[in-house]
C-alpha positions in Angstrom: -17.0 -33.2 -18.8 -20.0 -31.9 -20.7 -17.8 -30.7 -23.5 -16.2 -34.1 -23.9 -19.7 -35.7 -24.0 -21.0 -33.3 -26.6 -17.9 -33.9 -28.7 -18.2 -37.7 -28.5 -22.0 -37.5 -29.2 -21.3 -35.3 -32.3 -18.6 -37.6 -33.6 -20.5 -40.8 -33.1 -21.6 -42.7 -36.2 -25.2 -41.9 -37.1 -25.2 -38.7 -35.0 -27.0 -35.6 -36.2 -24.9 -33.4 -38.3 -25.7 -30.3 -36.2 -23.9 -31.9 -33.2 -27.0 -31.7 -31.0 -27.8 -34.4 -28.5 -30.2 -36.9 -30.0 -32.8 -39.0 -28.3 -30.6 -42.1 -28.1 -28.0 -40.3 -25.9 -30.7 -39.0 -23.6 -32.3 -42.5 -23.4 -28.9 -44.1 -22.5 -28.2 -41.6 -19.8 -31.7 -41.9 -18.3 -31.6 -45.7 -18.5 -28.2 -45.8 -16.7 -29.4 -43.4 -14.0 -32.6 -45.4 -13.5 -30.6 -48.6 -13.2 -28.3 -47.1 -10.6 -31.2 -45.6 -8.7 -33.0 -49.0 -8.6 -29.9 -50.7 -7.3 -29.5 -48.1 -4.6 -33.1 -48.4 -3.5 -32.9 -52.2 -3.4 -29.6 -52.1 -1.4 -31.0 -49.6 1.1 -34.2 -51.6 1.5 -32.2 -54.8 2.1 -30.1 -53.1 4.7 -33.1 -51.6 6.4 -34.8 -55.0 6.7 -31.6 -56.5 8.0 -31.5 -53.9 10.7 -35.2 -54.1 11.6 -37.0 -57.2 10.3 -40.3 -56.3 12.0 -40.6 -53.2 9.7 -40.6 -55.3 6.5 -44.0 -54.3 5.3 -43.4 -50.5 5.7 -39.9 -50.8 4.1 -41.4 -52.8 1.2 -44.1 -50.2 0.5 -41.6 -47.3 0.5 -39.2 -49.3 -1.7 -41.8 -50.1 -4.3 -42.8 -46.4 -4.4 -39.2 -45.3 -4.8 -38.6 -47.9 -7.5 -41.7 -46.8 -9.4 -40.5 -43.1 -9.3 -37.0 -44.2 -10.6 -38.6 -46.2 -13.4 -40.7 -43.2 -14.4 -37.6 -41.2 -15.2 -36.6 -43.8 -17.8 -40.1 -43.9 -19.2 -40.1 -40.1 -19.6 -36.7 -40.3 -21.4 -38.0 -43.0 -23.7 -41.0 -40.8 -24.6 -38.6 -37.9 -25.3 -36.4 -40.0 -27.4 -39.3 -41.1 -29.6 -40.3 -37.4 -30.1 -36.8 -36.2 -30.8 
């Protein structure tokens, strides 16, 4: 799977001639991962509140912390893409 991704990244228009990953690819993968992570956190929080509505405050706090950590991954990838 990695070989296919490296081949596609090297053959993409505007890709570096050396065939190395560029910052745009890393940013796309990190953005997709962060989006999936945020969706999973939101889904789990909604299910948890549905099962135990009295724990809403605790679940909200844990959900916000988890979402902030997932967003941090995308921000780190954005910084790496700017430097690369």
